DRENVEX-723890 format. One record per atom (N, C-alpha, C): x negated, y negated, z negated; residue number from 1; residue in one letter; atom name. Coordinates in steps of 0.2 Angstrom, whole numbers, plus 5000, padded with zeros to 4 digits. Example, Ala and Ser with C-alpha at 12.3 -4.5 7.8 and 13.67 -1.06 7.14 Angstrom:
<atoms>
(atom (4934, 5028, 4961), 1, "a", "N")
(atom (4938, 5022, 4961), 1, "a", "CA")
(atom (4934, 5016, 4961), 1, "a", "C")
(atom (4936, 5011, 4965), 2, "s", "N")
(atom (4932, 5005, 4964), 2, "s", "CA")
(atom (4936, 5000, 4961), 2, "s", "C")
</atoms>
This chain:
<atoms>
(atom (4862, 5082, 5182), 1, "x", "N")
(atom (4866, 5085, 5187), 1, "x", "CA")
(atom (4862, 5090, 5191), 1, "x", "C")
(atom (4865, 5096, 5192), 2, "x", "N")
(atom (4862, 5101, 5195), 2, "x", "CA")
(atom (4867, 5104, 5200), 2, "x", "C")
(atom (4865, 5108, 5205), 3, "x", "N")
(atom (4869, 5111, 5210), 3, "x", "CA")
(atom (4870, 5118, 5208), 3, "x", "C")
(atom (4876, 5121, 5208), 4, "x", "N")
(atom (4877, 5128, 5206), 4, "x", "CA")
(atom (4883, 5131, 5210), 4, "x", "C")
(atom (4883, 5137, 5211), 5, "x", "N")
(atom (4888, 5140, 5214), 5, "x", "CA")
(atom (4892, 5144, 5209), 5, "x", "C")
(atom (4899, 5144, 5210), 6, "x", "N")
(atom (4904, 5147, 5205), 6, "x", "CA")
(atom (4907, 5152, 5210), 6, "x", "C")
(atom (4907, 5158, 5208), 7, "x", "N")
(atom (4910, 5164, 5212), 7, "x", "CA")
(atom (4915, 5168, 5208), 7, "x", "C")
(atom (4922, 5167, 5209), 8, "x", "N")
(atom (4927, 5170, 5206), 8, "x", "CA")
(atom (4928, 5177, 5209), 8, "x", "C")
(atom (4924, 5179, 5214), 9, "x", "N")
(atom (4924, 5185, 5217), 9, "x", "CA")
(atom (4932, 5188, 5218), 9, "x", "C")
(atom (4933, 5194, 5216), 10, "x", "N")
(atom (4939, 5197, 5217), 10, "x", "CA")
(atom (4945, 5195, 5212), 10, "x", "C")
(atom (4943, 5190, 5207), 11, "x", "N")
(atom (4947, 5189, 5202), 11, "x", "CA")
(atom (4953, 5184, 5204), 11, "x", "C")
(atom (4952, 5180, 5210), 12, "x", "N")
(atom (4956, 5176, 5213), 12, "x", "CA")
(atom (4957, 5178, 5220), 12, "x", "C")
(atom (4963, 5177, 5223), 13, "x", "N")
(atom (4964, 5178, 5230), 13, "x", "CA")
(atom (4961, 5172, 5234), 13, "x", "C")
(atom (4958, 5173, 5240), 14, "x", "N")
(atom (4955, 5168, 5244), 14, "x", "CA")
(atom (4961, 5163, 5245), 14, "x", "C")
(atom (4959, 5156, 5245), 15, "x", "N")
(atom (4964, 5151, 5246), 15, "x", "CA")
(atom (4967, 5149, 5240), 15, "x", "C")
(atom (4966, 5152, 5234), 16, "x", "N")
(atom (4970, 5150, 5228), 16, "x", "CA")
(atom (4965, 5146, 5223), 16, "x", "C")
(atom (4959, 5146, 5224), 17, "x", "N")
(atom (4955, 5142, 5220), 17, "x", "CA")
(atom (4957, 5134, 5221), 17, "x", "C")
(atom (4958, 5131, 5215), 18, "x", "N")
(atom (4961, 5124, 5216), 18, "x", "CA")
(atom (4956, 5119, 5217), 18, "x", "C")
(atom (4950, 5120, 5219), 19, "x", "N")
(atom (4946, 5115, 5221), 19, "x", "CA")
(atom (4942, 5117, 5227), 19, "x", "C")
(atom (4938, 5112, 5230), 20, "x", "N")
(atom (4935, 5113, 5236), 20, "x", "CA")
(atom (4939, 5115, 5242), 20, "x", "C")
(atom (4937, 5120, 5246), 21, "x", "N")
(atom (4941, 5122, 5252), 21, "x", "CA")
(atom (4945, 5129, 5250), 21, "x", "C")
(atom (4945, 5130, 5244), 22, "x", "N")
(atom (4949, 5136, 5242), 22, "x", "CA")
(atom (4946, 5143, 5242), 22, "x", "C")
(atom (4940, 5143, 5244), 23, "x", "N")
(atom (4936, 5149, 5244), 23, "x", "CA")
(atom (4934, 5151, 5237), 23, "x", "C")
(atom (4934, 5158, 5236), 24, "x", "N")
(atom (4932, 5160, 5229), 24, "x", "CA")
(atom (4925, 5159, 5227), 24, "x", "C")
(atom (4921, 5157, 5232), 25, "x", "N")
(atom (4914, 5155, 5230), 25, "x", "CA")
(atom (4913, 5148, 5232), 25, "x", "C")
(atom (4912, 5143, 5227), 26, "x", "N")
(atom (4911, 5136, 5229), 26, "x", "CA")
(atom (4904, 5134, 5226), 26, "x", "C")
(atom (4901, 5130, 5229), 27, "x", "N")
(atom (4895, 5127, 5227), 27, "x", "CA")
(atom (4896, 5119, 5225), 27, "x", "C")
(atom (4895, 5117, 5219), 28, "x", "N")
(atom (4896, 5111, 5217), 28, "x", "CA")
(atom (4891, 5107, 5213), 28, "x", "C")
(atom (4891, 5101, 5212), 29, "x", "N")
(atom (4886, 5097, 5208), 29, "x", "CA")
(atom (4889, 5097, 5201), 29, "x", "C")
(atom (4886, 5099, 5196), 30, "x", "N")
(atom (4889, 5100, 5189), 30, "x", "CA")
(atom (4885, 5097, 5184), 30, "x", "C")
(atom (4888, 5095, 5179), 31, "x", "N")
(atom (4885, 5093, 5173), 31, "x", "CA")
(atom (4885, 5099, 5168), 31, "x", "C")
(atom (4880, 5100, 5164), 32, "x", "N")
(atom (4880, 5105, 5159), 32, "x", "CA")
(atom (4879, 5103, 5152), 32, "x", "C")
(atom (4884, 5103, 5148), 33, "x", "N")
(atom (4884, 5101, 5141), 33, "x", "CA")
(atom (4883, 5107, 5136), 33, "x", "C")
(atom (4878, 5107, 5132), 34, "x", "N")
(atom (4877, 5112, 5127), 34, "x", "CA")
(atom (4878, 5109, 5120), 34, "x", "C")
(atom (4883, 5112, 5116), 35, "x", "N")
(atom (4885, 5109, 5110), 35, "x", "CA")
(atom (4884, 5115, 5104), 35, "x", "C")
(atom (4885, 5112, 5098), 36, "x", "N")
(atom (4885, 5117, 5092), 36, "x", "CA")
(atom (4891, 5122, 5093), 36, "x", "C")
(atom (4890, 5128, 5091), 37, "x", "N")
(atom (4895, 5133, 5090), 37, "x", "CA")
(atom (4896, 5136, 5083), 37, "x", "C")
(atom (4902, 5136, 5080), 38, "x", "N")
(atom (4908, 5133, 5083), 38, "x", "CA")
(atom (4907, 5125, 5083), 38, "x", "C")
(atom (4911, 5122, 5088), 39, "x", "N")
(atom (4911, 5115, 5089), 39, "x", "CA")
(atom (4911, 5111, 5082), 39, "x", "C")
(atom (4907, 5106, 5081), 40, "x", "N")
(atom (4906, 5102, 5075), 40, "x", "CA")
(atom (4903, 5106, 5069), 40, "x", "C")
(atom (4900, 5111, 5071), 41, "x", "N")
(atom (4897, 5115, 5065), 41, "x", "CA")
(atom (4890, 5112, 5063), 41, "x", "C")
(atom (4887, 5108, 5068), 42, "x", "N")
(atom (4880, 5106, 5066), 42, "x", "CA")
(atom (4875, 5111, 5067), 42, "x", "C")
(atom (4876, 5116, 5071), 43, "x", "N")
(atom (4870, 5121, 5072), 43, "x", "CA")
(atom (4864, 5118, 5074), 43, "x", "C")
(atom (4859, 5122, 5074), 44, "x", "N")
(atom (4852, 5120, 5075), 44, "x", "CA")
(atom (4851, 5118, 5083), 44, "x", "C")
(atom (4846, 5115, 5084), 45, "x", "N")
(atom (4844, 5113, 5091), 45, "x", "CA")
(atom (4840, 5119, 5094), 45, "x", "C")
(atom (4840, 5121, 5100), 46, "x", "N")
(atom (4836, 5126, 5103), 46, "x", "CA")
(atom (4829, 5125, 5103), 46, "x", "C")
(atom (4827, 5119, 5102), 47, "x", "N")
(atom (4820, 5117, 5102), 47, "x", "CA")
(atom (4817, 5120, 5095), 47, "x", "C")
(atom (4821, 5121, 5090), 48, "x", "N")
(atom (4819, 5123, 5083), 48, "x", "CA")
(atom (4818, 5131, 5083), 48, "x", "C")
(atom (4820, 5134, 5088), 49, "x", "N")
(atom (4819, 5142, 5089), 49, "x", "CA")
(atom (4811, 5143, 5089), 49, "x", "C")
(atom (4810, 5149, 5086), 50, "x", "N")
(atom (4803, 5152, 5088), 50, "x", "CA")
(atom (4804, 5158, 5092), 50, "x", "C")
(atom (4798, 5161, 5094), 51, "x", "N")
(atom (4799, 5166, 5099), 51, "x", "CA")
(atom (4803, 5172, 5096), 51, "x", "C")
(atom (4808, 5174, 5100), 52, "x", "N")
(atom (4812, 5180, 5099), 52, "x", "CA")
(atom (4819, 5178, 5095), 52, "x", "C")
(atom (4819, 5171, 5092), 53, "x", "N")
(atom (4825, 5169, 5089), 53, "x", "CA")
(atom (4830, 5167, 5093), 53, "x", "C")
(atom (4836, 5168, 5091), 54, "x", "N")
(atom (4842, 5166, 5095), 54, "x", "CA")
(atom (4847, 5162, 5091), 54, "x", "C")
(atom (4852, 5159, 5095), 55, "x", "N")
(atom (4857, 5155, 5091), 55, "x", "CA")
(atom (4863, 5155, 5096), 55, "x", "C")
(atom (4869, 5154, 5094), 56, "x", "N")
(atom (4875, 5153, 5098), 56, "x", "CA")
(atom (4876, 5146, 5099), 56, "x", "C")
(atom (4879, 5145, 5106), 57, "x", "N")
(atom (4880, 5138, 5108), 57, "x", "CA")
(atom (4887, 5138, 5112), 57, "x", "C")
(atom (4890, 5132, 5112), 58, "x", "N")
(atom (4896, 5131, 5116), 58, "x", "CA")
(atom (4893, 5128, 5122), 58, "x", "C")
(atom (4895, 5130, 5128), 59, "x", "N")
(atom (4892, 5128, 5135), 59, "x", "CA")
(atom (4898, 5126, 5139), 59, "x", "C")
(atom (4898, 5121, 5143), 60, "x", "N")
(atom (4903, 5119, 5147), 60, "x", "CA")
(atom (4900, 5116, 5153), 60, "x", "C")
(atom (4902, 5119, 5159), 61, "x", "N")
(atom (4900, 5116, 5165), 61, "x", "CA")
(atom (4906, 5112, 5168), 61, "x", "C")
(atom (4904, 5106, 5171), 62, "x", "N")
(atom (4909, 5101, 5173), 62, "x", "CA")
(atom (4908, 5098, 5180), 62, "x", "C")
(atom (4913, 5098, 5184), 63, "x", "N")
(atom (4912, 5094, 5190), 63, "x", "CA")
(atom (4919, 5091, 5192), 63, "x", "C")
(atom (4918, 5086, 5197), 64, "x", "N")
(atom (4924, 5083, 5199), 64, "x", "CA")
(atom (4926, 5085, 5206), 64, "x", "C")
(atom (4933, 5085, 5207), 65, "x", "N")
(atom (4935, 5087, 5214), 65, "x", "CA")
(atom (4943, 5085, 5214), 65, "x", "C")
(atom (4945, 5081, 5219), 66, "x", "N")
(atom (4952, 5079, 5220), 66, "x", "CA")
(atom (4955, 5076, 5215), 66, "x", "C")
(atom (4952, 5072, 5211), 67, "x", "N")
(atom (4955, 5068, 5206), 67, "x", "CA")
(atom (4955, 5072, 5199), 67, "x", "C")
(atom (4952, 5077, 5198), 68, "x", "N")
(atom (4952, 5081, 5192), 68, "x", "CA")
(atom (4944, 5082, 5190), 68, "x", "C")
(atom (4944, 5083, 5183), 69, "x", "N")
(atom (4938, 5086, 5180), 69, "x", "CA")
(atom (4939, 5093, 5180), 69, "x", "C")
(atom (4935, 5097, 5182), 70, "x", "N")
(atom (4935, 5105, 5182), 70, "x", "CA")
(atom (4930, 5107, 5177), 70, "x", "C")
(atom (4932, 5111, 5172), 71, "x", "N")
(atom (4927, 5114, 5167), 71, "x", "CA")
(atom (4927, 5121, 5167), 71, "x", "C")
(atom (4921, 5124, 5166), 72, "x", "N")
(atom (4921, 5131, 5165), 72, "x", "CA")
(atom (4917, 5132, 5158), 72, "x", "C")
(atom (4920, 5135, 5153), 73, "x", "N")
(atom (4917, 5135, 5147), 73, "x", "CA")
(atom (4916, 5141, 5143), 73, "x", "C")
(atom (4911, 5142, 5139), 74, "x", "N")
(atom (4910, 5147, 5134), 74, "x", "CA")
(atom (4910, 5145, 5127), 74, "x", "C")
(atom (4914, 5147, 5123), 75, "x", "N")
(atom (4914, 5145, 5116), 75, "x", "CA")
(atom (4918, 5138, 5116), 75, "x", "C")
(atom (4922, 5136, 5121), 76, "x", "N")
(atom (4925, 5130, 5121), 76, "x", "CA")
(atom (4932, 5130, 5117), 76, "x", "C")
(atom (4934, 5124, 5116), 77, "x", "N")
(atom (4941, 5123, 5112), 77, "x", "CA")
(atom (4944, 5118, 5116), 77, "x", "C")
(atom (4946, 5119, 5122), 78, "x", "N")
(atom (4949, 5114, 5127), 78, "x", "CA")
(atom (4956, 5111, 5124), 78, "x", "C")
(atom (4960, 5115, 5120), 79, "x", "N")
(atom (4966, 5113, 5118), 79, "x", "CA")
(atom (4965, 5110, 5111), 79, "x", "C")
(atom (4959, 5110, 5108), 80, "x", "N")
(atom (4957, 5106, 5102), 80, "x", "CA")
(atom (4961, 5108, 5096), 80, "x", "C")
(atom (4963, 5115, 5096), 81, "x", "N")
(atom (4966, 5117, 5090), 81, "x", "CA")
(atom (4961, 5120, 5085), 81, "x", "C")
(atom (4955, 5120, 5086), 82, "x", "N")
(atom (4950, 5123, 5081), 82, "x", "CA")
(atom (4948, 5130, 5082), 82, "x", "C")
(atom (4951, 5133, 5087), 83, "x", "N")
(atom (4950, 5140, 5088), 83, "x", "CA")
(atom (4947, 5141, 5095), 83, "x", "C")
(atom (4940, 5143, 5096), 84, "x", "N")
(atom (4938, 5144, 5103), 84, "x", "CA")
(atom (4942, 5149, 5107), 84, "x", "C")
(atom (4942, 5147, 5113), 85, "x", "N")
(atom (4946, 5151, 5118), 85, "x", "CA")
(atom (4942, 5157, 5120), 85, "x", "C")
(atom (4936, 5156, 5120), 86, "x", "N")
(atom (4931, 5162, 5123), 86, "x", "CA")
(atom (4925, 5162, 5119), 86, "x", "C")
(atom (4921, 5167, 5119), 87, "x", "N")
(atom (4915, 5168, 5115), 87, "x", "CA")
(atom (4910, 5163, 5118), 87, "x", "C")
(atom (4905, 5161, 5113), 88, "x", "N")
(atom (4900, 5157, 5115), 88, "x", "CA")
(atom (4894, 5160, 5120), 88, "x", "C")
(atom (4889, 5156, 5121), 89, "x", "N")
(atom (4883, 5159, 5124), 89, "x", "CA")
(atom (4878, 5160, 5119), 89, "x", "C")
(atom (4873, 5165, 5120), 90, "x", "N")
(atom (4867, 5166, 5116), 90, "x", "CA")
(atom (4861, 5163, 5119), 90, "x", "C")
(atom (4857, 5158, 5116), 91, "x", "N")
(atom (4851, 5155, 5118), 91, "x", "CA")
(atom (4846, 5159, 5114), 91, "x", "C")
(atom (4841, 5161, 5118), 92, "x", "N")
(atom (4835, 5165, 5115), 92, "x", "CA")
(atom (4828, 5162, 5117), 92, "x", "C")
(atom (4824, 5161, 5112), 93, "x", "N")
(atom (4817, 5158, 5114), 93, "x", "CA")
(atom (4813, 5164, 5117), 93, "x", "C")
(atom (4811, 5164, 5123), 94, "x", "N")
(atom (4807, 5169, 5126), 94, "x", "CA")
(atom (4800, 5168, 5127), 94, "x", "C")
(atom (4798, 5162, 5126), 95, "x", "N")
(atom (4790, 5160, 5127), 95, "x", "CA")
(atom (4789, 5154, 5122), 95, "x", "C")
(atom (4783, 5155, 5119), 96, "x", "N")
(atom (4781, 5150, 5115), 96, "x", "CA")
(atom (4774, 5148, 5116), 96, "x", "C")
(atom (4772, 5142, 5115), 97, "x", "N")
(atom (4765, 5139, 5115), 97, "x", "CA")
(atom (4761, 5142, 5109), 97, "x", "C")
(atom (4755, 5140, 5110), 98, "x", "N")
(atom (4750, 5142, 5104), 98, "x", "CA")
(atom (4752, 5139, 5097), 98, "x", "C")
(atom (4756, 5134, 5098), 99, "x", "N")
(atom (4758, 5130, 5092), 99, "x", "CA")
(atom (4765, 5133, 5089), 99, "x", "C")
(atom (4767, 5138, 5092), 100, "x", "N")
(atom (4773, 5142, 5091), 100, "x", "CA")
(atom (4780, 5138, 5093), 100, "x", "C")
(atom (4779, 5132, 5096), 101, "x", "N")
(atom (4784, 5129, 5099), 101, "x", "CA")
(atom (4787, 5132, 5105), 101, "x", "C")
(atom (4793, 5133, 5105), 102, "x", "N")
(atom (4797, 5137, 5111), 102, "x", "CA")
(atom (4796, 5133, 5117), 102, "x", "C")
(atom (4794, 5136, 5123), 103, "x", "N")
(atom (4793, 5133, 5129), 103, "x", "CA")
(atom (4798, 5136, 5135), 103, "x", "C")
(atom (4801, 5141, 5133), 104, "x", "N")
(atom (4806, 5144, 5138), 104, "x", "CA")
(atom (4812, 5147, 5134), 104, "x", "C")
(atom (4818, 5147, 5137), 105, "x", "N")
(atom (4823, 5150, 5133), 105, "x", "CA")
(atom (4828, 5153, 5139), 105, "x", "C")
(atom (4831, 5158, 5137), 106, "x", "N")
(atom (4837, 5161, 5141), 106, "x", "CA")
(atom (4843, 5160, 5138), 106, "x", "C")
(atom (4848, 5159, 5142), 107, "x", "N")
(atom (4855, 5158, 5140), 107, "x", "CA")
(atom (4859, 5163, 5144), 107, "x", "C")
(atom (4863, 5167, 5140), 108, "x", "N")
(atom (4868, 5172, 5143), 108, "x", "CA")
(atom (4874, 5172, 5138), 108, "x", "C")
(atom (4880, 5175, 5141), 109, "x", "N")
(atom (4886, 5175, 5137), 109, "x", "CA")
(atom (4885, 5180, 5131), 109, "x", "C")
(atom (4887, 5178, 5125), 110, "x", "N")
(atom (4887, 5182, 5119), 110, "x", "CA")
(atom (4891, 5188, 5120), 110, "x", "C")
(atom (4890, 5193, 5116), 111, "x", "N")
(atom (4894, 5199, 5116), 111, "x", "CA")
(atom (4901, 5198, 5114), 111, "x", "C")
(atom (4906, 5198, 5119), 112, "x", "N")
(atom (4913, 5196, 5117), 112, "x", "CA")
(atom (4916, 5200, 5112), 112, "x", "C")
(atom (4915, 5206, 5111), 113, "x", "N")
(atom (4918, 5210, 5106), 113, "x", "CA")
(atom (4917, 5208, 5099), 113, "x", "C")
(atom (4912, 5203, 5098), 114, "x", "N")
(atom (4910, 5201, 5091), 114, "x", "CA")
(atom (4913, 5195, 5089), 114, "x", "C")
(atom (4918, 5192, 5093), 115, "x", "N")
(atom (4921, 5186, 5092), 115, "x", "CA")
(atom (4929, 5187, 5093), 115, "x", "C")
(atom (4932, 5183, 5088), 116, "x", "N")
(atom (4940, 5183, 5088), 116, "x", "CA")
(atom (4941, 5176, 5091), 116, "x", "C")
(atom (4944, 5176, 5097), 117, "x", "N")
(atom (4946, 5170, 5101), 117, "x", "CA")
(atom (4953, 5170, 5103), 117, "x", "C")
(atom (4955, 5165, 5106), 118, "x", "N")
(atom (4962, 5164, 5109), 118, "x", "CA")
(atom (4962, 5169, 5115), 118, "x", "C")
(atom (4957, 5170, 5119), 119, "x", "N")
(atom (4958, 5174, 5125), 119, "x", "CA")
(atom (4958, 5182, 5122), 119, "x", "C")
(atom (4956, 5183, 5116), 120, "x", "N")
(atom (4957, 5190, 5114), 120, "x", "CA")
(atom (4963, 5191, 5109), 120, "x", "C")
(atom (4967, 5186, 5109), 121, "x", "N")
(atom (4973, 5186, 5105), 121, "x", "CA")
(atom (4971, 5185, 5097), 121, "x", "C")
(atom (4966, 5181, 5096), 122, "x", "N")
(atom (4964, 5180, 5089), 122, "x", "CA")
(atom (4961, 5185, 5085), 122, "x", "C")
(atom (4959, 5191, 5088), 123, "x", "N")
(atom (4957, 5197, 5085), 123, "x", "CA")
(atom (4950, 5199, 5088), 123, "x", "C")
(atom (4946, 5203, 5084), 124, "x", "N")
(atom (4940, 5206, 5087), 124, "x", "CA")
(atom (4943, 5211, 5091), 124, "x", "C")
(atom (4941, 5211, 5098), 125, "x", "N")
(atom (4943, 5216, 5103), 125, "x", "CA")
(atom (4937, 5220, 5105), 125, "x", "C")
(atom (4937, 5226, 5103), 126, "x", "N")
(atom (4931, 5230, 5105), 126, "x", "CA")
(atom (4931, 5231, 5113), 126, "x", "C")
(atom (4936, 5230, 5116), 127, "x", "N")
(atom (4936, 5230, 5124), 127, "x", "CA")
(atom (4935, 5224, 5127), 127, "x", "C")
(atom (4934, 5218, 5123), 128, "x", "N")
(atom (4933, 5212, 5126), 128, "x", "CA")
(atom (4927, 5212, 5131), 128, "x", "C")
(atom (4928, 5209, 5137), 129, "x", "N")
(atom (4923, 5208, 5142), 129, "x", "CA")
(atom (4918, 5203, 5141), 129, "x", "C")
(atom (4912, 5205, 5140), 130, "x", "N")
(atom (4907, 5200, 5140), 130, "x", "CA")
(atom (4906, 5196, 5146), 130, "x", "C")
(atom (4906, 5189, 5145), 131, "x", "N")
(atom (4905, 5185, 5151), 131, "x", "CA")
(atom (4912, 5181, 5153), 131, "x", "C")
(atom (4917, 5182, 5148), 132, "x", "N")
(atom (4923, 5179, 5150), 132, "x", "CA")
(atom (4922, 5171, 5148), 132, "x", "C")
(atom (4924, 5167, 5153), 133, "x", "N")
(atom (4924, 5160, 5152), 133, "x", "CA")
(atom (4931, 5157, 5153), 133, "x", "C")
(atom (4932, 5152, 5150), 134, "x", "N")
(atom (4939, 5148, 5151), 134, "x", "CA")
(atom (4938, 5143, 5156), 134, "x", "C")
(atom (4943, 5143, 5161), 135, "x", "N")
(atom (4943, 5138, 5166), 135, "x", "CA")
(atom (4949, 5133, 5166), 135, "x", "C")
(atom (4947, 5127, 5165), 136, "x", "N")
(atom (4953, 5122, 5165), 136, "x", "CA")
(atom (4951, 5116, 5168), 136, "x", "C")
(atom (4956, 5111, 5169), 137, "x", "N")
(atom (4955, 5105, 5172), 137, "x", "CA")
(atom (4959, 5100, 5169), 137, "x", "C")
(atom (4957, 5093, 5170), 138, "x", "N")
(atom (4961, 5088, 5167), 138, "x", "CA")
(atom (4961, 5082, 5173), 138, "x", "C")
(atom (4966, 5079, 5173), 139, "x", "N")
(atom (4967, 5074, 5178), 139, "x", "CA")
(atom (4963, 5068, 5176), 139, "x", "C")
(atom (4959, 5065, 5181), 140, "x", "N")
(atom (4955, 5059, 5180), 140, "x", "CA")
(atom (4960, 5053, 5180), 140, "x", "C")
(atom (4960, 5049, 5174), 141, "x", "N")
(atom (4965, 5043, 5174), 141, "x", "CA")
(atom (4960, 5037, 5175), 141, "x", "C")
(atom (4964, 5031, 5175), 142, "x", "N")
(atom (4960, 5025, 5175), 142, "x", "CA")
(atom (4955, 5024, 5169), 142, "x", "C")
(atom (4949, 5021, 5171), 143, "x", "N")
(atom (4944, 5020, 5166), 143, "x", "CA")
(atom (4940, 5026, 5164), 143, "x", "C")
(atom (4940, 5031, 5168), 144, "x", "N")
(atom (4937, 5038, 5167), 144, "x", "CA")
(atom (4940, 5042, 5161), 144, "x", "C")
(atom (4946, 5039, 5159), 145, "x", "N")
(atom (4950, 5043, 5154), 145, "x", "CA")
(atom (4952, 5050, 5157), 145, "x", "C")
(atom (4955, 5054, 5153), 146, "x", "N")
(atom (4957, 5060, 5156), 146, "x", "CA")
(atom (4964, 5062, 5153), 146, "x", "C")
(atom (4968, 5066, 5157), 147, "x", "N")
(atom (4974, 5068, 5155), 147, "x", "CA")
(atom (4973, 5075, 5151), 147, "x", "C")
(atom (4979, 5078, 5149), 148, "x", "N")
(atom (4978, 5084, 5145), 148, "x", "CA")
(atom (4975, 5089, 5148), 148, "x", "C")
(atom (4972, 5094, 5145), 149, "x", "N")
(atom (4969, 5100, 5148), 149, "x", "CA")
(atom (4974, 5104, 5151), 149, "x", "C")
(atom (4973, 5107, 5157), 150, "x", "N")
(atom (4977, 5112, 5160), 150, "x", "CA")
(atom (4974, 5118, 5161), 150, "x", "C")
(atom (4975, 5124, 5157), 151, "x", "N")
(atom (4972, 5130, 5158), 151, "x", "CA")
(atom (4973, 5133, 5164), 151, "x", "C")
(atom (4968, 5135, 5168), 152, "x", "N")
(atom (4968, 5138, 5174), 152, "x", "CA")
(atom (4967, 5146, 5174), 152, "x", "C")
(atom (4965, 5148, 5168), 153, "x", "N")
(atom (4964, 5155, 5167), 153, "x", "CA")
(atom (4957, 5157, 5163), 153, "x", "C")
(atom (4957, 5163, 5162), 154, "x", "N")
(atom (4951, 5166, 5159), 154, "x", "CA")
(atom (4948, 5171, 5164), 154, "x", "C")
(atom (4941, 5170, 5166), 155, "x", "N")
(atom (4938, 5174, 5171), 155, "x", "CA")
(atom (4931, 5176, 5169), 155, "x", "C")
(atom (4930, 5182, 5171), 156, "x", "N")
(atom (4923, 5185, 5169), 156, "x", "CA")
(atom (4918, 5182, 5174), 156, "x", "C")
(atom (4913, 5178, 5171), 157, "x", "N")
(atom (4908, 5175, 5175), 157, "x", "CA")
(atom (4902, 5176, 5171), 157, "x", "C")
(atom (4899, 5182, 5172), 158, "x", "N")
(atom (4892, 5183, 5169), 158, "x", "CA")
(atom (4887, 5179, 5172), 158, "x", "C")
(atom (4882, 5178, 5168), 159, "x", "N")
(atom (4876, 5174, 5171), 159, "x", "CA")
(atom (4870, 5174, 5166), 159, "x", "C")
(atom (4864, 5173, 5169), 160, "x", "N")
(atom (4858, 5172, 5165), 160, "x", "CA")
(atom (4855, 5165, 5167), 160, "x", "C")
(atom (4853, 5161, 5163), 161, "x", "N")
(atom (4850, 5155, 5165), 161, "x", "CA")
(atom (4843, 5154, 5161), 161, "x", "C")
(atom (4838, 5153, 5164), 162, "x", "N")
(atom (4832, 5152, 5161), 162, "x", "CA")
(atom (4830, 5144, 5161), 162, "x", "C")
(atom (4828, 5142, 5155), 163, "x", "N")
(atom (4827, 5134, 5154), 163, "x", "CA")
(atom (4820, 5133, 5151), 163, "x", "C")
(atom (4817, 5128, 5154), 164, "x", "N")
(atom (4810, 5125, 5152), 164, "x", "CA")
(atom (4811, 5118, 5151), 164, "x", "C")
(atom (4807, 5115, 5146), 165, "x", "N")
(atom (4807, 5108, 5146), 165, "x", "CA")
(atom (4804, 5104, 5152), 165, "x", "C")
(atom (4806, 5098, 5153), 166, "x", "N")
(atom (4804, 5094, 5159), 166, "x", "CA")
(atom (4797, 5092, 5158), 166, "x", "C")
</atoms>
């Protein structure tokens, strides 16, 4: 669990964000899941990368508020129809030990125009905005089960994250 701030900036009007106090900038405690892209493809682990190598991953940040799981995802397939709603992220090895084992990675949104997604109408869109994420929520039901996903929209959420092993 890590604390992070999500900022919808001018993409949503103040008071319309469906969690927290409605501010367009919210700081939450979130879980970060990193999966194969496309989902169920069995892609490699980031630990197998060598200096300068990259691979695409599905990433989803999740937090709870007001009886819902909120998720912000890249390369996600929230409606589970087999077509990602948004482009994935790119994870790149940026530092390696003398043994060539990667010891630091960066993660950034993949170049959106290189992916046909639901958010781009299922076509390669040369004007697609890099950093577009899918934002959805699901009602928390008894036994930590969840209701069907409810799309809240597609938002441009550029970021860079640097990771190192514990």
